[in-house]
C-alpha positions as CSV (number, residue, x, y, z in Angstrom):
1,M,0.0,0.0,0.0
2,P,1.2,3.6,-0.7
3,T,2.7,5.4,2.3
4,G,1.2,8.6,3.5
5,G,2.6,11.7,5.2
6,F,5.4,14.0,4.2
7,L,8.0,13.5,7.0
8,S,9.6,10.6,8.7
9,S,9.3,10.2,12.5
10,T,10.2,13.9,13.0
11,S,7.1,16.0,12.6
12,D,6.7,19.8,12.7
13,P,3.2,21.2,13.4
14,R,4.1,24.4,11.6
15,L,5.0,22.5,8.5
16,E,1.8,20.4,8.8
17,L,-0.1,23.7,8.8
18,A,1.8,25.1,5.8
19,L,1.3,21.9,3.7
20,S,-2.3,21.8,4.7
21,A,-2.8,25.3,3.4
22,Q,-0.9,24.4,0.2
23,R,-3.1,21.3,-0.4
24,S,-6.3,23.2,0.2
25,G,-5.3,25.9,-2.2
26,R,-4.5,28.8,0.2
27,L,-1.2,29.3,-1.5
28,L,-0.4,32.8,-0.3
29,E,-0.9,31.7,3.2
30,A,1.3,28.6,2.5
31,L,4.0,30.8,0.9
32,G,4.2,33.0,4.0
33,L,4.4,30.0,6.4
34,L,6.9,28.2,4.3
35,S,9.1,31.3,3.8
36,A,9.2,31.8,7.6
37,L,10.2,28.1,8.1
38,H,12.8,28.4,5.4
39,A,14.3,31.4,7.1
40,S,14.8,29.4,10.3
41,P,16.3,26.0,9.3
42,S,15.9,23.3,11.9
43,G,18.9,21.2,10.9
44,V,16.6,18.2,10.4
45,P,17.0,17.2,6.7
46,D,13.5,15.8,6.3
47,R,11.9,19.0,7.6
48,D,14.2,21.5,5.8
49,L,14.2,19.7,2.4
50,R,10.4,19.3,2.6
51,V,10.1,23.1,3.3
52,L,12.5,24.0,0.4
53,S,10.9,21.6,-2.1
54,A,7.4,23.0,-1.2
55,L,8.6,26.5,-1.7
56,V,10.1,25.6,-5.1
57,E,6.7,24.1,-6.1
58,L,4.8,27.2,-4.9
59,R,7.1,29.6,-6.7
60,T,6.8,27.5,-9.9
61,A,3.0,27.5,-9.7
62,R,3.0,31.3,-9.3
63,G,5.2,31.7,-12.3
64,D,8.0,33.1,-10.1
65,L,10.6,31.1,-12.0
66,A,13.6,33.2,-11.1
67,E,12.8,32.8,-7.4
68,A,12.1,29.1,-7.9
69,R,15.5,28.5,-9.5
70,A,17.3,30.4,-6.8
71,L,15.6,28.2,-4.2
72,A,16.2,25.0,-6.1
73,A,19.9,25.8,-6.1
74,G,19.8,24.9,-2.4
75,L,18.5,21.4,-3.1
76,P,21.1,18.5,-3.1
77,A,22.2,17.6,-6.6
78,D,22.4,13.9,-5.7
79,L,20.2,12.5,-2.9
80,T,21.9,9.2,-2.7
81,A,24.1,10.1,0.3
82,A,21.3,11.9,2.1
83,V,19.0,8.8,1.7
84,H,21.8,6.6,2.9
85,D,22.2,8.8,5.9
86,G,18.5,8.5,6.7
87,L,16.6,11.0,4.6
88,D,13.0,9.8,4.2
89,R,12.6,8.4,0.7
90,A,9.3,10.2,0.2
91,V,11.0,13.5,0.9
92,A,13.7,12.6,-1.6
93,G,10.9,12.0,-4.1
94,Q,9.3,15.4,-3.3
95,V,12.6,17.1,-3.9
96,E,12.8,15.5,-7.4
97,V,9.2,16.3,-8.2
98,A,9.8,20.0,-7.3
99,R,12.8,20.1,-9.6
100,A,11.0,18.3,-12.4
101,E,8.0,20.7,-12.3
102,L,10.4,23.7,-12.4
103,A,12.1,22.1,-15.4
104,A,8.8,21.6,-17.1
105,A,7.7,25.2,-16.5
106,S,11.1,26.4,-17.9
107,G,10.5,24.4,-21.1
108,D,13.0,21.6,-20.4
109,V,10.7,18.6,-20.9
110,E,13.5,16.0,-21.1
111,E,14.8,17.1,-17.7
112,A,11.3,17.1,-16.4
113,I,10.9,13.5,-17.5
114,A,14.3,12.5,-16.0
115,G,13.4,14.3,-12.7
116,H,10.0,12.5,-12.3
117,R,11.8,9.1,-13.0
118,R,14.2,9.9,-10.3
119,A,11.3,10.6,-8.0
120,E,9.9,7.2,-8.9
121,H,13.1,5.6,-7.9
122,W,13.0,7.1,-4.5
123,A,9.3,7.1,-3.8
124,H,7.6,4.5,-6.0
125,D,5.3,3.4,-3.2
126,A,4.5,6.8,-1.8
127,A,0.9,7.9,-1.9
128,P,0.2,9.5,-5.3
129,D,-0.9,12.8,-3.8
130,V,2.2,13.0,-1.5
131,V,4.7,12.4,-4.3
132,P,2.8,13.0,-7.5
133,W,5.6,11.8,-9.9
134,R,3.1,9.9,-12.1
135,A,1.0,13.0,-12.9
136,G,4.0,15.1,-13.8
137,L,5.6,12.3,-15.8
138,A,2.4,11.6,-17.8
139,V,2.0,15.3,-18.7
140,A,5.7,15.6,-19.7
141,L,5.5,12.4,-21.8
142,I,2.4,13.9,-23.7
143,R,4.5,16.9,-24.6
144,T,7.1,14.6,-26.3
145,G,4.4,12.7,-28.2
146,A,4.7,9.5,-26.1
147,R,0.9,9.2,-25.7
148,R,0.7,5.5,-25.1
149,E,3.3,5.5,-22.3
150,A,1.6,8.6,-20.8
151,A,-1.8,6.9,-20.7
152,S,-0.2,3.8,-19.0
153,V,1.4,6.0,-16.3
154,A,-1.9,7.8,-15.8
155,A,-3.8,4.5,-15.4
156,D,-1.2,3.4,-12.8
157,Q,-1.7,6.7,-11.0
158,Y,-5.5,6.1,-10.9
159,A,-5.1,2.6,-9.6
160,A,-2.7,3.8,-6.9
161,A,-5.1,6.6,-6.0
162,R,-8.1,4.2,-5.7
163,A,-5.9,1.9,-3.5
164,C,-5.2,4.7,-1.0
165,G,-8.8,5.8,-1.0
166,D,-8.2,9.6,-0.9
167,P,-10.7,11.6,-2.9
168,Y,-8.0,14.3,-3.5
169,A,-5.6,11.7,-5.0
170,V,-8.4,10.2,-7.1
171,A,-9.5,13.6,-8.5
172,M,-5.8,14.4,-9.4
173,A,-5.5,11.1,-11.1
174,L,-8.7,11.6,-13.1
175,R,-7.4,15.0,-14.2
176,T,-4.2,13.3,-15.4
177,M,-6.3,10.7,-17.3
178,A,-8.2,13.4,-19.0
179,T,-4.9,15.0,-20.1
180,T,-3.6,11.7,-21.6
181,D,-6.9,10.3,-23.1
182,P,-7.1,11.1,-26.8
183,G,-10.8,10.0,-27.0
184,D,-14.2,11.3,-26.0
185,R,-13.8,10.3,-22.3
186,R,-12.0,13.4,-21.3
187,L,-15.1,15.3,-20.3
188,H,-16.2,12.3,-18.3
189,H,-12.9,12.1,-16.4
190,L,-13.0,15.8,-15.6
191,R,-16.6,15.8,-14.4
192,A,-15.8,12.7,-12.3
193,A,-12.8,14.5,-10.8
194,R,-15.0,17.4,-9.7
195,L,-17.5,15.0,-8.2
196,E,-14.7,13.3,-6.2
197,L,-13.8,16.6,-4.6
198,E,-17.4,17.6,-4.0
199,D,-18.7,14.2,-2.7
200,G,-15.6,13.7,-0.6
201,G,-16.0,17.2,1.0
202,V,-12.4,18.0,0.0
203,V,-11.3,21.6,0.1
204,A,-8.8,21.8,-2.7
205,E,-9.3,25.2,-4.5
206,R,-6.2,25.0,-6.7
207,L,-6.9,21.5,-8.0
208,G,-10.6,22.5,-8.4
209,A,-9.6,25.6,-10.4
210,Q,-7.3,23.5,-12.6
211,I,-10.1,21.0,-13.3
212,D,-12.5,23.8,-14.0
213,A,-10.1,25.4,-16.5
214,D,-9.5,22.0,-18.2
215,L,-13.3,21.4,-18.4
216,G,-14.0,24.9,-19.6
217,G,-11.5,24.6,-22.4
218,L,-12.9,21.3,-23.5
219,L,-16.5,22.6,-23.5
220,L,-15.4,25.4,-25.8
221,L,-14.7,22.9,-28.5
222,G,-18.4,22.2,-28.8
223,F,-21.0,24.4,-30.4
224,S,-23.9,24.2,-27.9
225,P,-24.9,27.5,-26.3
226,D,-25.3,25.6,-23.0
227,D,-21.7,24.3,-23.3
228,R,-20.5,27.8,-23.9
229,A,-22.4,29.2,-20.9
230,E,-21.0,26.4,-18.6
231,A,-17.5,27.0,-20.0
232,V,-17.6,30.7,-19.2
233,R,-18.9,30.0,-15.7
234,L,-16.1,27.5,-15.0
235,L,-13.4,29.7,-16.5
236,R,-14.6,32.8,-14.5
237,S,-14.4,30.7,-11.4
238,A,-10.9,29.5,-12.1
239,E,-9.9,33.1,-13.1
240,T,-11.2,34.5,-9.8
241,Y,-9.2,31.9,-7.8
242,A,-6.1,32.4,-9.9
243,G,-6.2,36.1,-9.5
244,R,-6.8,35.9,-5.7
245,Q,-3.9,33.6,-5.2
246,E,-1.6,35.3,-7.8
247,L,-1.2,32.2,-10.0
248,R,-0.2,34.0,-13.2
249,P,0.3,30.9,-15.3
250,L,-3.2,29.6,-14.6
251,Q,-4.7,33.1,-14.9
252,E,-3.0,33.7,-18.3
253,R,-4.2,30.3,-19.6
254,V,-7.8,31.1,-18.6
255,A,-7.4,34.6,-20.2
256,R,-6.4,33.0,-23.5
257,L,-9.5,30.8,-23.5
258,L,-11.8,33.6,-22.6
259,V,-10.4,35.8,-25.4
260,R,-10.9,33.0,-27.9
261,I,-14.7,33.3,-27.4
262,G,-14.8,37.1,-27.2
263,E,-14.9,37.4,-23.4
264,V,-12.9,40.1,-21.7
265,P,-10.5,38.6,-19.1
266,Q,-9.4,40.2,-15.9
267,P,-6.1,42.0,-16.2
268,V,-3.1,39.7,-15.8
269,P,-0.1,41.3,-14.0
270,S,3.0,41.8,-16.1
271,D,5.4,38.9,-16.5
272,A,7.9,41.3,-14.9
273,L,6.2,40.7,-11.6
274,G,7.8,37.3,-11.5
275,A,11.2,38.9,-11.2
276,L,10.3,40.7,-7.9
277,T,11.4,39.1,-4.7
278,A,8.8,38.5,-2.0
279,T,10.0,41.6,-0.1
280,E,10.0,43.8,-3.2
281,R,6.4,42.6,-3.9
282,R,5.3,43.7,-0.4
283,V,7.0,47.0,-0.8
284,A,5.5,47.5,-4.2
285,D,1.9,46.6,-3.1
286,L,2.1,49.0,-0.1
287,A,3.5,51.8,-2.2
288,A,1.0,51.3,-4.9
289,R,-1.9,51.6,-2.4
290,G,-0.7,55.1,-1.5
291,L,1.5,54.6,1.5
292,T,4.5,56.9,1.9
293,N,8.0,55.5,2.1
294,R,7.9,56.2,5.9
295,A,4.6,54.4,6.2
296,V,5.9,51.4,4.2
297,A,9.0,51.3,6.4
298,A,6.9,51.3,9.6
299,E,4.6,48.5,8.2
300,L,7.6,46.3,7.3
301,A,9.8,47.2,10.2
302,V,12.7,48.4,8.0
303,S,14.4,51.7,7.4
304,V,13.2,54.3,5.0
305,K,16.5,53.9,3.1
306,A,15.7,50.2,2.7
307,V,12.3,51.1,1.2
308,E,13.9,53.6,-1.2
309,W,16.5,51.0,-2.2
310,H,13.8,48.4,-2.9
311,L,11.7,50.8,-4.9
312,S,14.6,51.6,-7.2
313,H,15.0,47.9,-7.9
314,I,11.3,47.5,-8.4
315,Y,11.1,50.4,-10.9
316,R,13.9,48.9,-12.9
317,K,12.4,45.4,-13.0
318,L,9.0,46.6,-13.9
319,G,10.3,49.0,-16.5
320,I,8.7,52.1,-15.0
321,T,10.1,55.4,-13.8
322,S,7.7,56.6,-11.1
323,R,5.5,55.6,-8.2
324,T,2.4,56.7,-10.1
325,R,2.9,53.8,-12.5
326,L,3.0,51.2,-9.8
327,P,-0.8,50.4,-9.6
328,G,-1.0,49.8,-13.3
329,A,2.2,47.6,-13.3
330,L,0.7,45.5,-10.5
331,G,-2.7,45.2,-12.1
332,L,-4.3,47.4,-9.4
333,S,-6.8,50.2,-9.8
334,S,-5.2,53.6,-9.8
335,V,-4.8,55.3,-6.5
336,G,-7.1,58.2,-6.5
């Protein structure tokens, strides 16, 4: 039977809370919790590598690829010695999945496939939602045209999810099957995935939004007015969630689908936002909302000089020259 959990015998309630927030889709909350944990390493490899891999995953999901790469540089290049010294194999698998997803988001599909296969080596028997190497591998294989192998991996994921009995894992597996199925069962798989979450009472907003975006995109291939209306409803729901949690890749994907049918999407923040550090983003948000440098400094407990220094970097990264351009660059309403 697949193994559950994310740590070995050493557990950290704060990490449990952060991962619970991540799984349920409260990604901004998870990002804050994980960042605080990362800033105070425990010296316990299971805990510290799980924190770091989760941070890489979150940054990748948000489209913050520069931040994700900087964090990933702190992951061990070879986990063999660490596992030999007692690192939990599931944690080793999570590290490899995080690296593989970053490679996929960066366009390196072959490295993504290799990374997911390394995750399989370390954590083949881990629960499919704890170390989701099959889902990532199947999607990467599709991108190389290896559809038959991708479908086989997706079927294995579904069997493992049913075996562990977790509705979240089953919904994730059904979504993967919809991605790899070339036939007319894709809609069936996606509707079944949504039902798994609803009937199981599972709070998983990000997975739900991803399923809604997939389902909305498929419905747009039809010609029925009812399908179009349902598609718009699903896409708007996914768009709202993506905007609230600042998931630019998902928001941009939904925007493209809405534009295709003549709908006006919500503004998507500039790609340049992905280059801002977490501190720069907080400074930019506060300044864009009308706070003075002194007020921003007081809010963040830093010096006014530090705020000025951050703002100069923010302006350069966003390609603007003044504070008045910040709201537009961040996708906010202008400060009146």
